[in-house]
BASESE-176135 format. One line per field, with one value per residue (C-alpha): residue in three letters; chain; x, y, z. Coordinates in Angstrom, 3 decimals. Layout:
// BASESE-176135
code ALA:...
unit A:...
px X:...
py Y:...
pz Z:...
//
This chain:
// BASESE-176135
code UNK:UNK:UNK:UNK:UNK:UNK:UNK:UNK:UNK:UNK:UNK:UNK:UNK:UNK:UNK:UNK:UNK:UNK:UNK:UNK:UNK:UNK:UNK:UNK:UNK:UNK:UNK:UNK:UNK:UNK:UNK:UNK:UNK:UNK:UNK:UNK:UNK:UNK:UNK:UNK:UNK:UNK:UNK:UNK:UNK:UNK:UNK:UNK:UNK:UNK:UNK:UNK:UNK:UNK:UNK:UNK:UNK:UNK:UNK:UNK:UNK:UNK:UNK:UNK:UNK:UNK:UNK:UNK:UNK:UNK:UNK:UNK:UNK:UNK:UNK:UNK:UNK:UNK:UNK:UNK:UNK:UNK:UNK:UNK:UNK:UNK:UNK:UNK:UNK:UNK:UNK:UNK:UNK:UNK:UNK:UNK:UNK:UNK:UNK:UNK:UNK:UNK:UNK:UNK:UNK:UNK:UNK:UNK:UNK:UNK:UNK:UNK:UNK:UNK:UNK:UNK:UNK:UNK:UNK:UNK:UNK:UNK:UNK:UNK:UNK:UNK:UNK:UNK:UNK:UNK:UNK:UNK:UNK:UNK:UNK:UNK:UNK:UNK:UNK:UNK:UNK:UNK:UNK:UNK:UNK:UNK:UNK:UNK:UNK:UNK:UNK:UNK:UNK:UNK:UNK:UNK:UNK:UNK:UNK:UNK:UNK:UNK:UNK:UNK:UNK:UNK:UNK:UNK:UNK:UNK:UNK:UNK:UNK:UNK:UNK:UNK:UNK:UNK:UNK:UNK:UNK:UNK:UNK:UNK:UNK:UNK:UNK:UNK:UNK:UNK:UNK:UNK:UNK:UNK:UNK:UNK:UNK:UNK:UNK:UNK:UNK:UNK:UNK:UNK:UNK:UNK:UNK:UNK:UNK:UNK:UNK:UNK:UNK:UNK:UNK:UNK:UNK:UNK:UNK:UNK:UNK:UNK:UNK:UNK:UNK:UNK:UNK:UNK:UNK:UNK:UNK:UNK:UNK:UNK:UNK:UNK:UNK:UNK:UNK:UNK:UNK:UNK:UNK:UNK:UNK:UNK:UNK:UNK:UNK:UNK:UNK:UNK:UNK:UNK:UNK:UNK:UNK:UNK:UNK:UNK:UNK:UNK:UNK:UNK:UNK:UNK:UNK:UNK:UNK:UNK:UNK:UNK:UNK:UNK:UNK:UNK:UNK:UNK:UNK:UNK:UNK:UNK:UNK:UNK:UNK:UNK:UNK:UNK:UNK:UNK:UNK:UNK:UNK:UNK:UNK:UNK:UNK:UNK:UNK:UNK:UNK:UNK:UNK:UNK:UNK:UNK:UNK:UNK:UNK:UNK:UNK:UNK:UNK:UNK:UNK:UNK:UNK:UNK:UNK:UNK:UNK:UNK:UNK:UNK:UNK:UNK:UNK:UNK:UNK:UNK:UNK:UNK:UNK:UNK:UNK:UNK:UNK:UNK:UNK:UNK:UNK:UNK:UNK:UNK:UNK:UNK:UNK:UNK:UNK:UNK:UNK:UNK:UNK:UNK:UNK:UNK:UNK:UNK:UNK:UNK:UNK:UNK:UNK
unit A:A:A:A:A:A:A:A:A:A:A:A:A:A:A:A:A:A:A:A:A:A:A:A:A:A:A:A:A:A:A:A:A:A:A:A:A:A:A:A:A:A:A:A:A:A:A:A:A:A:A:A:A:A:A:A:A:A:A:A:A:A:A:A:A:A:A:A:A:A:A:A:A:A:A:A:A:A:A:A:A:A:A:A:A:A:A:A:A:A:A:A:A:A:A:A:A:A:A:A:A:A:A:A:A:A:A:A:A:A:A:A:A:A:A:A:A:A:A:A:A:A:A:A:A:A:A:A:A:A:A:A:A:A:A:A:A:A:A:A:A:A:A:A:A:A:A:A:A:A:A:A:A:A:A:A:A:A:A:A:A:A:A:A:A:A:A:A:A:A:A:A:A:A:A:A:A:A:A:A:A:A:A:A:A:A:A:A:A:A:A:A:A:A:A:A:A:A:A:A:A:A:A:A:A:A:A:A:A:A:A:A:A:A:A:A:A:A:A:A:A:A:A:A:A:A:A:A:A:A:A:A:A:A:A:A:A:A:A:A:A:A:A:A:A:A:A:A:A:A:A:A:A:A:A:A:A:A:A:A:A:A:A:A:A:A:A:A:A:A:A:A:A:A:A:A:A:A:A:A:A:A:A:A:A:A:A:A:A:A:A:A:A:A:A:A:A:A:A:A:A:A:A:A:A:A:A:A:A:A:A:A:A:A:A:A:A:A:A:A:A:A:A:A:A:A:A:A:A:A:A:A:A:A:A:A:A:A:A:A:A:A:A:A:A:A:A:A:A:A:A:A:A:A:A:A:A:A:A:A:A:A:A
px 2.559:4.338:5.816:5.620:2.379:0.344:0.149:1.349:-0.834:-1.696:-2.924:-5.870:-6.785:-4.755:-5.904:-4.053:-6.308:-5.798:-6.623:-8.886:-10.513:-13.104:-12.182:-12.901:-14.152:-16.442:-17.524:-17.895:-14.905:-12.164:-8.684:-6.539:-4.193:-1.490:0.153:0.199:-1.727:-0.982:-1.743:-4.666:-5.041:-7.312:-5.168:-6.564:-4.836:-6.084:-5.182:-7.435:-9.903:-9.761:-9.845:-8.108:-7.937:-3.849:-2.509:1.160:2.505:6.008:6.702:3.299:0.288:-2.815:-5.026:-5.213:-9.006:-10.866:-13.738:-17.166:-20.198:-22.024:-19.500:-20.968:-18.857:-20.849:-19.659:-20.496:-19.576:-18.309:-14.674:-15.152:-16.067:-16.361:-17.099:-16.976:-15.263:-16.601:-13.466:-11.144:-13.749:-13.389:-14.469:-12.199:-12.738:-10.974:-10.459:-9.649:-8.369:-11.159:-14.881:-13.448:-10.741:-13.966:-16.000:-13.187:-12.769:-16.619:-17.284:-14.056:-15.582:-18.941:-17.236:-15.090:-17.844:-19.619:-16.617:-15.910:-19.776:-19.563:-16.486:-18.383:-21.051:-18.607:-16.454:-20.819:-21.246:-18.361:-18.963:-22.624:-21.445:-18.897:-20.903:-21.906:-18.667:-17.230:-20.238:-19.378:-15.618:-15.049:-16.995:-15.903:-12.322:-12.895:-14.136:-11.591:-8.821:-10.433:-10.389:-7.058:-5.932:-7.990:-7.879:-11.313:-12.669:-15.173:-17.565:-19.917:-23.035:-25.288:-27.317:-26.549:-23.173:-21.601:-17.966:-17.328:-14.065:-12.415:-12.491:-9.250:-8.783:-6.191:-6.959:-3.888:-4.480:-7.464:-4.948:-2.105:-3.975:-5.407:-2.210:-0.840:-3.775:-2.950:0.638:-0.387:-3.139:0.458:2.103:-0.717:-0.953:2.672:2.380:-0.070:2.189:5.296:3.105:2.110:5.863:7.175:4.381:5.837:9.267:8.702:6.384:9.555:12.046:10.043:10.234:13.691:14.477:12.846:14.510:17.704:16.958:15.983:19.338:21.673:19.756:20.559:24.390:25.778:24.069:25.361:28.701:28.680:27.937:30.064:32.827:31.818:31.681:34.951:36.504:34.093:36.256:39.749:38.983:37.876:40.948:43.332:41.357:41.478:45.439:45.802:44.217:46.281:49.377:48.659:48.098:44.811:42.802:39.558:36.977:39.684:38.714:34.828:36.011:38.062:35.308:32.044:35.038:35.153:31.773:31.332:33.614:32.212:28.877:30.576:32.145:29.014:27.282:29.777:29.292:25.278:26.074:28.687:26.244:23.995:25.698:26.648:22.603:22.146:25.202:23.054:19.844:21.721:23.216:19.920:18.910:21.338:19.776:16.580:17.195:19.102:15.684:13.934:15.608:15.824:11.872:11.956:13.769:11.453:8.485:10.477:11.125:7.598:6.332:8.931:7.202:3.635:4.648:5.873:2.876:0.571:2.640:2.328:-1.913:-1.727:0.169:-2.419:-5.090:-3.441:-2.720:-6.199:-7.653:-5.810:-6.858:-10.497:-9.885:-7.899:-10.759:-13.292:-11.599:-11.021:-14.295:-14.970:-12.702:-14.418:-17.770:-16.244:-15.253:-18.397:-20.619:-17.954:-18.333:-22.664:-21.852:-19.613:-21.947:-24.873:-22.855:-21.834:-25.361:-26.197:-23.774:-25.042:-27.839:-27.353:-24.792:-28.016:-30.278:-27.570:-27.237:-30.526:-31.093
py 2.220:5.028:5.436:9.530:10.064:6.547:3.407:0.311:-1.956:-4.620:-8.079:-9.158:-12.631:-15.539:-18.619:-21.134:-22.327:-23.640:-20.426:-20.851:-18.300:-18.729:-19.364:-16.019:-17.897:-20.269:-18.445:-21.846:-23.803:-23.174:-22.425:-23.093:-20.093:-21.912:-25.209:-26.030:-24.585:-20.714:-18.047:-15.929:-12.539:-9.914:-6.629:-3.625:0.121:2.788:5.353:5.152:2.937:-0.030:-3.737:-6.109:-9.859:-10.413:-13.867:-14.362:-17.490:-16.878:-12.999:-12.827:-11.371:-14.131:-12.290:-8.036:-7.626:-4.274:-5.924:-3.320:-4.141:-5.672:-8.507:-12.169:-15.188:-18.135:-21.710:-24.340:-27.308:-28.302:-27.279:-24.892:-21.255:-18.250:-14.589:-12.585:-8.933:-6.840:-4.576:-7.455:-8.383:-11.899:-14.919:-16.137:-19.976:-20.688:-24.729:-25.418:-28.297:-28.354:-27.347:-25.569:-23.506:-22.505:-21.839:-19.608:-17.541:-17.101:-15.597:-13.098:-12.317:-11.042:-9.430:-6.874:-6.506:-4.863:-3.065:-1.906:-0.913:1.191:2.671:3.898:5.062:7.045:8.804:9.350:11.388:13.520:13.688:15.183:17.791:18.730:18.777:22.219:23.679:21.108:22.113:26.149:25.700:26.258:29.201:30.673:30.258:31.653:34.588:34.957:34.676:37.688:39.726:39.044:39.408:43.003:46.122:47.524:50.167:52.875:54.776:57.383:58.138:60.508:58.702:55.518:54.806:51.120:49.247:46.848:44.430:43.168:39.569:37.536:34.067:32.404:30.511:30.092:29.381:26.630:25.058:24.482:22.632:20.527:19.986:19.101:16.587:15.083:14.341:13.534:10.614:9.528:8.753:7.129:4.565:4.256:3.899:0.630:-0.758:-0.851:-2.098:-4.780:-5.467:-5.276:-7.679:-9.944:-9.561:-9.710:-13.296:-14.226:-13.020:-15.059:-18.571:-18.114:-16.695:-19.788:-22.012:-20.582:-21.134:-24.998:-25.066:-23.070:-25.883:-28.949:-28.036:-28.641:-32.278:-32.677:-31.609:-34.155:-37.041:-35.938:-36.504:-39.533:-40.964:-39.668:-41.467:-44.402:-44.284:-43.666:-47.051:-49.180:-48.092:-49.267:-52.291:-52.970:-51.843:-54.193:-56.985:-56.530:-56.337:-59.879:-60.853:-63.535:-65.164:-66.732:-65.499:-62.473:-61.766:-61.647:-59.054:-57.064:-56.647:-55.604:-53.034:-52.477:-51.681:-50.030:-47.409:-46.833:-46.309:-44.033:-41.685:-41.634:-40.384:-37.608:-36.831:-36.282:-34.145:-31.762:-30.880:-30.012:-28.054:-26.415:-26.094:-24.510:-22.157:-20.804:-19.980:-18.032:-15.825:-15.679:-15.110:-11.678:-11.117:-10.470:-8.826:-6.202:-6.302:-5.452:-2.779:-0.799:-1.718:0.201:3.072:3.760:3.700:6.083:8.400:8.323:9.175:12.202:13.173:12.875:14.968:17.671:17.676:17.617:21.083:22.619:21.738:23.013:26.708:26.649:26.454:29.189:31.353:30.937:31.559:34.972:36.138:35.476:38.222:40.290:40.300:41.066:44.133:46.170:45.292:47.328:49.921:50.623:50.197:53.018:55.122:55.186:56.509:59.083:59.604:59.687:62.516:64.431:64.243:65.309:68.427:68.755:68.912:71.604:73.288:73.390:74.258:77.592:78.453:78.070:80.351:82.793:83.209:83.348:85.997
pz 6.407:7.262:10.417:10.520:9.192:9.393:10.965:8.893:7.489:10.117:9.655:11.859:10.624:8.838:7.291:4.934:1.887:-1.478:-4.027:-7.385:-10.133:-12.103:-15.512:-17.625:-20.640:-19.458:-15.999:-14.429:-14.496:-11.398:-12.597:-9.524:-8.837:-6.318:-6.646:-2.993:0.178:0.569:3.413:3.153:5.209:6.061:6.264:7.725:6.806:9.887:7.841:4.565:6.899:4.602:4.555:2.386:1.319:0.574:-0.342:-1.725:-3.699:-3.760:-5.326:-6.934:-5.760:-6.018:-3.847:-3.553:-2.606:-1.235:0.962:0.234:1.820:-1.385:-0.812:0.154:1.162:-0.030:1.493:-1.263:0.346:4.143:3.046:-0.154:-0.415:-2.848:-3.133:-5.712:-6.880:-9.276:-9.123:-10.332:-12.657:-11.225:-8.308:-5.921:-4.345:-1.269:-0.137:3.468:4.822:7.707:7.924:10.702:9.419:6.808:8.993:10.842:7.480:6.973:10.746:9.521:6.427:7.700:10.752:8.335:5.664:8.733:9.627:6.189:5.768:9.100:7.773:4.361:6.304:8.467:4.671:3.407:6.478:5.835:2.033:2.538:5.255:2.713:-0.662:-0.953:-0.700:-3.152:-5.776:-5.861:-5.185:-9.047:-9.265:-6.577:-7.576:-10.784:-9.156:-6.901:-9.273:-11.439:-8.205:-7.524:-11.177:-12.099:-10.908:-9.821:-12.299:-10.729:-13.224:-12.053:-13.753:-11.462:-8.525:-10.176:-9.464:-10.021:-9.816:-12.395:-12.444:-15.765:-16.075:-16.462:-18.316:-15.636:-12.560:-10.859:-7.354:-8.393:-11.052:-8.579:-6.301:-8.957:-10.168:-6.283:-6.062:-8.900:-7.718:-4.294:-6.302:-8.148:-5.002:-3.774:-6.615:-5.940:-2.448:-3.277:-5.640:-3.290:0.115:-2.711:-2.717:0.415:1.792:-0.734:0.428:3.855:2.744:1.614:4.480:6.949:4.979:4.496:8.074:9.527:7.070:8.286:11.848:11.104:9.245:12.159:14.651:12.319:11.576:14.873:14.717:11.482:12.451:15.510:12.971:10.603:12.975:14.142:10.416:9.864:12.927:12.126:8.795:10.265:12.154:9.710:7.664:10.214:10.498:6.612:6.652:9.796:7.845:4.670:6.647:8.246:4.844:6.002:3.087:3.769:6.393:6.431:2.650:3.589:6.430:4.123:1.530:4.605:5.285:2.454:1.464:5.124:4.108:0.658:2.756:4.887:2.247:-0.007:3.246:3.914:0.310:0.674:3.858:2.496:-0.198:2.026:3.834:0.465:-0.126:3.624:2.629:-0.684:0.776:3.326:0.365:-0.860:2.164:2.304:-1.091:-0.091:3.325:0.878:-2.005:1.285:2.620:-0.986:-0.869:2.175:1.383:-1.873:0.573:2.775:-0.554:-1.515:1.933:1.875:-1.289:0.106:3.350:0.547:-1.322:2.027:3.077:-0.351:-0.550:3.256:1.626:-0.954:1.108:3.378:0.249:-0.467:3.104:3.131:-0.326:0.494:3.512:1.305:-1.046:2.070:3.462:-0.713:-0.821:2.563:1.320:-1.948:-0.642:1.579:-1.379:-3.125:-0.108:-0.080:-4.130:-3.384:-0.726:-3.407:-6.127:-4.465:-3.099:-6.309:-7.575:-4.618:-5.825:-9.707:-9.199:-6.715:-9.483:-11.868:-9.489:-9.310:-13.344:-13.523:-11.089
//
């Protein structure tokens, strides 16, 4: 979806069908979600490794369903199939024009479901590899924060020398990391909403472009027809003027009526063509407005991408700071251990000196 960090979500299969949803009240009857057949597409997000089924009717997303390994597409008739979406708590139904279209969609659904299962297995393997680190992270962050913020205090008690560290209530690094992760999650939700909006704009843009191209292809032909009609009108008007100038009667009156009727029909046709041209011009204005909305959506997507990139950079910096802090703690522990060893030696020497002094005093 983002040109700098990830590939754009791409359609991998499309078909046209009438979309239905189960009645939430009865759980039996079907409610039409579209007035006519709409495009139903499978999309693949390479960055998140997610497959989705998306269908848009006008400016509304009729279907926005993530495919999971537990889903099953069931053929209930020769041209109708359905599947359940537990996340949306609904059941979708698709009515196809032919049995072949239903078969193709069913096969693609099985293929995408298998791919989603493989993607989940890979994700689970990765999570298992990081389980130990994830479990130990909160306590480790607490210990690290305590050691960084509390100065070491040494206390000597004869041969049993110990090292104590004071406790601290602030966990700066851990809280900062959690806050950034929360911001990144909110950015991902905003990204999904903008994905749906951009998909809707792209679908509408495609329809308007097709209509505009068709209109442009026909406009020259209409102009030629208009010119021909205008020439025919002028010719008929000249004939009518000649007839009126001669002042004929009888059959000439009948011809005059026919010419008048033909002239009225041509004028009505010219008016209808003018209206069609006006409608096409309005569609062209709507197309430009849609292009403006699409550009704004793309701009917002790029801004979201920049914010996500900044959040990722801050997380990397936090992780680097955490790594440096760990190295500093190890170094401090080594130095403290050396100091303890030196204190042990000094205490032993003092004990020897004390015993020598006692012996001298006794003598």
